[in-house]
TORKOL-4160 file (C-alpha; in steps of 0.2 Angstrom, whole numbers, padded with zeros to 4 digits, m for minus):
272
<pt num="1" X="0465" Y="0454" Z="0599"/>
<pt num="2" X="0473" Y="0454" Z="0581"/>
<pt num="3" X="0465" Y="0449" Z="0565"/>
<pt num="4" X="0464" Y="0430" Z="0563"/>
<pt num="5" X="0472" Y="0426" Z="0546"/>
<pt num="6" X="0465" Y="0413" Z="0534"/>
<pt num="7" X="0469" Y="0411" Z="0515"/>
<pt num="8" X="0453" Y="0420" Z="0511"/>
<pt num="9" X="0438" Y="0427" Z="0519"/>
<pt num="10" X="0432" Y="0444" Z="0525"/>
<pt num="11" X="0440" Y="0458" Z="0535"/>
<pt num="12" X="0430" Y="0471" Z="0544"/>
<pt num="13" X="0435" Y="0489" Z="0541"/>
<pt num="14" X="0425" Y="0503" Z="0549"/>
<pt num="15" X="0411" Y="0490" Z="0551"/>
<pt num="16" X="0412" Y="0485" Z="0532"/>
<pt num="17" X="0416" Y="0467" Z="0527"/>
<pt num="18" X="0428" Y="0467" Z="0514"/>
<pt num="19" X="0432" Y="0451" Z="0504"/>
<pt num="20" X="0451" Y="0446" Z="0504"/>
<pt num="21" X="0463" Y="0433" Z="0498"/>
<pt num="22" X="0481" Y="0430" Z="0505"/>
<pt num="23" X="0495" Y="0422" Z="0496"/>
<pt num="24" X="0511" Y="0416" Z="0504"/>
<pt num="25" X="0515" Y="0424" Z="0522"/>
<pt num="26" X="0502" Y="0436" Z="0528"/>
<pt num="27" X="0505" Y="0455" Z="0529"/>
<pt num="28" X="0509" Y="0454" Z="0548"/>
<pt num="29" X="0523" Y="0442" Z="0545"/>
<pt num="30" X="0532" Y="0447" Z="0530"/>
<pt num="31" X="0534" Y="0460" Z="0516"/>
<pt num="32" X="0519" Y="0460" Z="0505"/>
<pt num="33" X="0512" Y="0466" Z="0489"/>
<pt num="34" X="0495" Y="0474" Z="0492"/>
<pt num="35" X="0485" Y="0473" Z="0476"/>
<pt num="36" X="0471" Y="0485" Z="0472"/>
<pt num="37" X="0459" Y="0481" Z="0458"/>
<pt num="38" X="0452" Y="0490" Z="0443"/>
<pt num="39" X="0435" Y="0500" Z="0442"/>
<pt num="40" X="0425" Y="0484" Z="0439"/>
<pt num="41" X="0437" Y="0472" Z="0447"/>
<pt num="42" X="0438" Y="0461" Z="0463"/>
<pt num="43" X="0448" Y="0448" Z="0471"/>
<pt num="44" X="0443" Y="0434" Z="0458"/>
<pt num="45" X="0447" Y="0445" Z="0443"/>
<pt num="46" X="0466" Y="0446" Z="0447"/>
<pt num="47" X="0465" Y="0428" Z="0441"/>
<pt num="48" X="0482" Y="0419" Z="0445"/>
<pt num="49" X="0492" Y="0435" Z="0446"/>
<pt num="50" X="0494" Y="0436" Z="0465"/>
<pt num="51" X="0499" Y="0418" Z="0467"/>
<pt num="52" X="0512" Y="0419" Z="0453"/>
<pt num="53" X="0519" Y="0435" Z="0460"/>
<pt num="54" X="0520" Y="0428" Z="0478"/>
<pt num="55" X="0529" Y="0413" Z="0471"/>
<pt num="56" X="0541" Y="0423" Z="0460"/>
<pt num="57" X="0546" Y="0436" Z="0472"/>
<pt num="58" X="0545" Y="0427" Z="0489"/>
<pt num="59" X="0534" Y="0441" Z="0496"/>
<pt num="60" X="0516" Y="0439" Z="0502"/>
<pt num="61" X="0502" Y="0444" Z="0491"/>
<pt num="62" X="0486" Y="0452" Z="0498"/>
<pt num="63" X="0471" Y="0457" Z="0487"/>
<pt num="64" X="0454" Y="0463" Z="0493"/>
<pt num="65" X="0438" Y="0469" Z="0485"/>
<pt num="66" X="0433" Y="0487" Z="0489"/>
<pt num="67" X="0416" Y="0490" Z="0496"/>
<pt num="68" X="0403" Y="0487" Z="0482"/>
<pt num="69" X="0413" Y="0474" Z="0473"/>
<pt num="70" X="0415" Y="0455" Z="0473"/>
<pt num="71" X="0407" Y="0448" Z="0489"/>
<pt num="72" X="0411" Y="0463" Z="0500"/>
<pt num="73" X="0397" Y="0473" Z="0508"/>
<pt num="74" X="0387" Y="0483" Z="0496"/>
<pt num="75" X="0390" Y="0502" Z="0493"/>
<pt num="76" X="0377" Y="0516" Z="0494"/>
<pt num="77" X="0375" Y="0525" Z="0477"/>
<pt num="78" X="0379" Y="0537" Z="0470"/>
<pt num="79" X="0397" Y="0537" Z="0474"/>
<pt num="80" X="0405" Y="0554" Z="0477"/>
<pt num="81" X="0416" Y="0561" Z="0463"/>
<pt num="82" X="0431" Y="0560" Z="0473"/>
<pt num="83" X="0428" Y="0541" Z="0477"/>
<pt num="84" X="0446" Y="0537" Z="0472"/>
<pt num="85" X="0454" Y="0549" Z="0484"/>
<pt num="86" X="0442" Y="0543" Z="0498"/>
<pt num="87" X="0448" Y="0525" Z="0495"/>
<pt num="88" X="0466" Y="0531" Z="0495"/>
<pt num="89" X="0466" Y="0542" Z="0511"/>
<pt num="90" X="0452" Y="0535" Z="0521"/>
<pt num="91" X="0449" Y="0517" Z="0518"/>
<pt num="92" X="0466" Y="0510" Z="0512"/>
<pt num="93" X="0476" Y="0516" Z="0527"/>
<pt num="94" X="0464" Y="0507" Z="0539"/>
<pt num="95" X="0464" Y="0491" Z="0528"/>
<pt num="96" X="0483" Y="0491" Z="0530"/>
<pt num="97" X="0482" Y="0494" Z="0549"/>
<pt num="98" X="0469" Y="0481" Z="0552"/>
<pt num="99" X="0479" Y="0467" Z="0542"/>
<pt num="100" X="0495" Y="0472" Z="0552"/>
<pt num="101" X="0504" Y="0477" Z="0536"/>
<pt num="102" X="0523" Y="0478" Z="0540"/>
<pt num="103" X="0530" Y="0484" Z="0524"/>
<pt num="104" X="0530" Y="0481" Z="0505"/>
<pt num="105" X="0523" Y="0487" Z="0489"/>
<pt num="106" X="0506" Y="0495" Z="0483"/>
<pt num="107" X="0501" Y="0488" Z="0466"/>
<pt num="108" X="0486" Y="0494" Z="0458"/>
<pt num="109" X="0477" Y="0492" Z="0441"/>
<pt num="110" X="0467" Y="0506" Z="0433"/>
<pt num="111" X="0457" Y="0515" Z="0446"/>
<pt num="112" X="0467" Y="0504" Z="0459"/>
<pt num="113" X="0483" Y="0511" Z="0452"/>
<pt num="114" X="0476" Y="0529" Z="0455"/>
<pt num="115" X="0471" Y="0524" Z="0473"/>
<pt num="116" X="0489" Y="0518" Z="0476"/>
<pt num="117" X="0497" Y="0534" Z="0469"/>
<pt num="118" X="0485" Y="0545" Z="0478"/>
<pt num="119" X="0489" Y="0536" Z="0494"/>
<pt num="120" X="0507" Y="0537" Z="0492"/>
<pt num="121" X="0507" Y="0555" Z="0487"/>
<pt num="122" X="0495" Y="0560" Z="0501"/>
<pt num="123" X="0501" Y="0550" Z="0516"/>
<pt num="124" X="0518" Y="0548" Z="0523"/>
<pt num="125" X="0518" Y="0529" Z="0527"/>
<pt num="126" X="0535" Y="0522" Z="0528"/>
<pt num="127" X="0529" Y="0505" Z="0527"/>
<pt num="128" X="0526" Y="0508" Z="0508"/>
<pt num="129" X="0543" Y="0505" Z="0499"/>
<pt num="130" X="0537" Y="0505" Z="0481"/>
<pt num="131" X="0523" Y="0507" Z="0469"/>
<pt num="132" X="0518" Y="0497" Z="0454"/>
<pt num="133" X="0505" Y="0506" Z="0443"/>
<pt num="134" X="0496" Y="0496" Z="0430"/>
<pt num="135" X="0487" Y="0508" Z="0417"/>
<pt num="136" X="0484" Y="0522" Z="0430"/>
<pt num="137" X="0473" Y="0537" Z="0428"/>
<pt num="138" X="0478" Y="0554" Z="0433"/>
<pt num="139" X="0466" Y="0564" Z="0422"/>
<pt num="140" X="0452" Y="0562" Z="0410"/>
<pt num="141" X="0454" Y="0559" Z="0392"/>
<pt num="142" X="0442" Y="0558" Z="0377"/>
<pt num="143" X="0448" Y="0540" Z="0373"/>
<pt num="144" X="0444" Y="0534" Z="0390"/>
<pt num="145" X="0428" Y="0542" Z="0392"/>
<pt num="146" X="0422" Y="0535" Z="0375"/>
<pt num="147" X="0427" Y="0518" Z="0380"/>
<pt num="148" X="0418" Y="0520" Z="0397"/>
<pt num="149" X="0402" Y="0526" Z="0387"/>
<pt num="150" X="0403" Y="0510" Z="0376"/>
<pt num="151" X="0404" Y="0500" Z="0392"/>
<pt num="152" X="0388" Y="0508" Z="0398"/>
<pt num="153" X="0379" Y="0503" Z="0382"/>
<pt num="154" X="0386" Y="0485" Z="0384"/>
<pt num="155" X="0379" Y="0485" Z="0402"/>
<pt num="156" X="0362" Y="0491" Z="0397"/>
<pt num="157" X="0359" Y="0481" Z="0381"/>
<pt num="158" X="0373" Y="0468" Z="0380"/>
<pt num="159" X="0381" Y="0454" Z="0390"/>
<pt num="160" X="0391" Y="0465" Z="0402"/>
<pt num="161" X="0379" Y="0464" Z="0416"/>
<pt num="162" X="0378" Y="0445" Z="0416"/>
<pt num="163" X="0397" Y="0444" Z="0415"/>
<pt num="164" X="0399" Y="0455" Z="0430"/>
<pt num="165" X="0386" Y="0445" Z="0440"/>
<pt num="166" X="0398" Y="0430" Z="0440"/>
<pt num="167" X="0410" Y="0440" Z="0451"/>
<pt num="168" X="0400" Y="0453" Z="0460"/>
<pt num="169" X="0386" Y="0450" Z="0472"/>
<pt num="170" X="0379" Y="0467" Z="0467"/>
<pt num="171" X="0383" Y="0469" Z="0448"/>
<pt num="172" X="0372" Y="0485" Z="0447"/>
<pt num="173" X="0381" Y="0493" Z="0461"/>
<pt num="174" X="0398" Y="0488" Z="0455"/>
<pt num="175" X="0395" Y="0495" Z="0438"/>
<pt num="176" X="0385" Y="0510" Z="0441"/>
<pt num="177" X="0397" Y="0515" Z="0456"/>
<pt num="178" X="0411" Y="0516" Z="0443"/>
<pt num="179" X="0402" Y="0521" Z="0427"/>
<pt num="180" X="0391" Y="0535" Z="0434"/>
<pt num="181" X="0406" Y="0544" Z="0441"/>
<pt num="182" X="0417" Y="0543" Z="0426"/>
<pt num="183" X="0403" Y="0549" Z="0415"/>
<pt num="184" X="0397" Y="0563" Z="0426"/>
<pt num="185" X="0398" Y="0580" Z="0418"/>
<pt num="186" X="0408" Y="0588" Z="0432"/>
<pt num="187" X="0421" Y="0573" Z="0431"/>
<pt num="188" X="0428" Y="0580" Z="0415"/>
<pt num="189" X="0438" Y="0592" Z="0426"/>
<pt num="190" X="0445" Y="0578" Z="0437"/>
<pt num="191" X="0464" Y="0579" Z="0438"/>
<pt num="192" X="0475" Y="0572" Z="0452"/>
<pt num="193" X="0492" Y="0573" Z="0444"/>
<pt num="194" X="0498" Y="0584" Z="0459"/>
<pt num="195" X="0500" Y="0569" Z="0470"/>
<pt num="196" X="0514" Y="0563" Z="0459"/>
<pt num="197" X="0525" Y="0577" Z="0465"/>
<pt num="198" X="0524" Y="0570" Z="0483"/>
<pt num="199" X="0528" Y="0552" Z="0480"/>
<pt num="200" X="0545" Y="0547" Z="0488"/>
<pt num="201" X="0546" Y="0529" Z="0484"/>
<pt num="202" X="0552" Y="0520" Z="0467"/>
<pt num="203" X="0538" Y="0518" Z="0454"/>
<pt num="204" X="0536" Y="0505" Z="0441"/>
<pt num="205" X="0523" Y="0511" Z="0429"/>
<pt num="206" X="0516" Y="0500" Z="0415"/>
<pt num="207" X="0504" Y="0503" Z="0401"/>
<pt num="208" X="0499" Y="0494" Z="0385"/>
<pt num="209" X="0502" Y="0504" Z="0369"/>
<pt num="210" X="0484" Y="0500" Z="0363"/>
<pt num="211" X="0476" Y="0504" Z="0380"/>
<pt num="212" X="0458" Y="0509" Z="0376"/>
<pt num="213" X="0455" Y="0518" Z="0392"/>
<pt num="214" X="0470" Y="0530" Z="0391"/>
<pt num="215" X="0485" Y="0536" Z="0381"/>
<pt num="216" X="0503" Y="0535" Z="0386"/>
<pt num="217" X="0502" Y="0552" Z="0393"/>
<pt num="218" X="0495" Y="0544" Z="0409"/>
<pt num="219" X="0512" Y="0536" Z="0413"/>
<pt num="220" X="0523" Y="0549" Z="0404"/>
<pt num="221" X="0516" Y="0562" Z="0417"/>
<pt num="222" X="0524" Y="0552" Z="0431"/>
<pt num="223" X="0541" Y="0553" Z="0423"/>
<pt num="224" X="0539" Y="0572" Z="0420"/>
<pt num="225" X="0533" Y="0576" Z="0438"/>
<pt num="226" X="0541" Y="0563" Z="0450"/>
<pt num="227" X="0555" Y="0567" Z="0461"/>
<pt num="228" X="0558" Y="0548" Z="0464"/>
<pt num="229" X="0565" Y="0534" Z="0453"/>
<pt num="230" X="0553" Y="0530" Z="0439"/>
<pt num="231" X="0553" Y="0515" Z="0427"/>
<pt num="232" X="0541" Y="0516" Z="0413"/>
<pt num="233" X="0536" Y="0500" Z="0403"/>
<pt num="234" X="0526" Y="0502" Z="0387"/>
<pt num="235" X="0519" Y="0485" Z="0382"/>
<pt num="236" X="0517" Y="0481" Z="0364"/>
<pt num="237" X="0501" Y="0472" Z="0357"/>
<pt num="238" X="0492" Y="0476" Z="0373"/>
<pt num="239" X="0477" Y="0485" Z="0379"/>
<pt num="240" X="0471" Y="0490" Z="0397"/>
<pt num="241" X="0476" Y="0474" Z="0407"/>
<pt num="242" X="0495" Y="0471" Z="0404"/>
<pt num="243" X="0496" Y="0459" Z="0418"/>
<pt num="244" X="0484" Y="0448" Z="0410"/>
<pt num="245" X="0486" Y="0451" Z="0391"/>
<pt num="246" X="0505" Y="0450" Z="0392"/>
<pt num="247" X="0507" Y="0441" Z="0408"/>
<pt num="248" X="0524" Y="0433" Z="0405"/>
<pt num="249" X="0534" Y="0449" Z="0402"/>
<pt num="250" X="0524" Y="0460" Z="0414"/>
<pt num="251" X="0525" Y="0449" Z="0429"/>
<pt num="252" X="0544" Y="0447" Z="0425"/>
<pt num="253" X="0546" Y="0466" Z="0426"/>
<pt num="254" X="0536" Y="0467" Z="0442"/>
<pt num="255" X="0547" Y="0453" Z="0450"/>
<pt num="256" X="0563" Y="0461" Z="0445"/>
<pt num="257" X="0557" Y="0478" Z="0452"/>
<pt num="258" X="0551" Y="0469" Z="0469"/>
<pt num="259" X="0568" Y="0460" Z="0470"/>
<pt num="260" X="0578" Y="0476" Z="0467"/>
<pt num="261" X="0568" Y="0484" Z="0481"/>
<pt num="262" X="0571" Y="0469" Z="0492"/>
<pt num="263" X="0590" Y="0470" Z="0489"/>
<pt num="264" X="0590" Y="0489" Z="0493"/>
<pt num="265" X="0580" Y="0485" Z="0509"/>
<pt num="266" X="0593" Y="0472" Z="0514"/>
<pt num="267" X="0607" Y="0483" Z="0511"/>
<pt num="268" X="0600" Y="0497" Z="0522"/>
<pt num="269" X="0597" Y="0485" Z="0536"/>
<pt num="270" X="0615" Y="0479" Z="0535"/>
<pt num="271" X="0623" Y="0496" Z="0535"/>
<pt num="272" X="0610" Y="0503" Z="0547"/>
């Protein structure tokens, strides 16, 4: 028996209950944008972005909270240093299978963008027709690690813990599962740029010029290494969350990208 769809709820993946929300037609009925959240994100922290994109593109929107985030099942700490690769090659493919994903776009923010890129560069899944990468990470940089260390201080002595508690059942697990890995001494050598070489679908990469978690080198490396079509968008007066900080322009770019892919898909069907 297939998964029984509702607008929101929990889906079981390898015995783990993952929180999800669905906008527009479900993934087993129509092309869908699968949205993968940032390192401290969850379903709720996408705000109204999924709804707006579903309305603007006519595609379905599917968002879920990874284990340890939102109202998904808690995660056992510490996470492994390769947790993003694990999410990309072990968890995400099963999520797509369980929800009956037919085809569409992977769209990720921050760590979620890295997960999307690793998935597409590691697994040949012809259902994935494009990538939208918002402020992705492919290697560590001093600016990012410094900001992550500041976040640790805010969590331990400031208001970050209480803010996270509004969105995560286990704010300690959500924060430490992310922060402990990024600040681990062995994580200094982390670099997954090689996955870019194997991506074979169009990419839209977007980053704020004032991103406090990474320099523009994080998206420039995509254009340098990719063998697929790449569009880069640098957003002025913008930090680490372009889809929220400059929503109008950014969502319009994503809509144009998705529409262009849909036209290409339709043309292929016509001439196929």
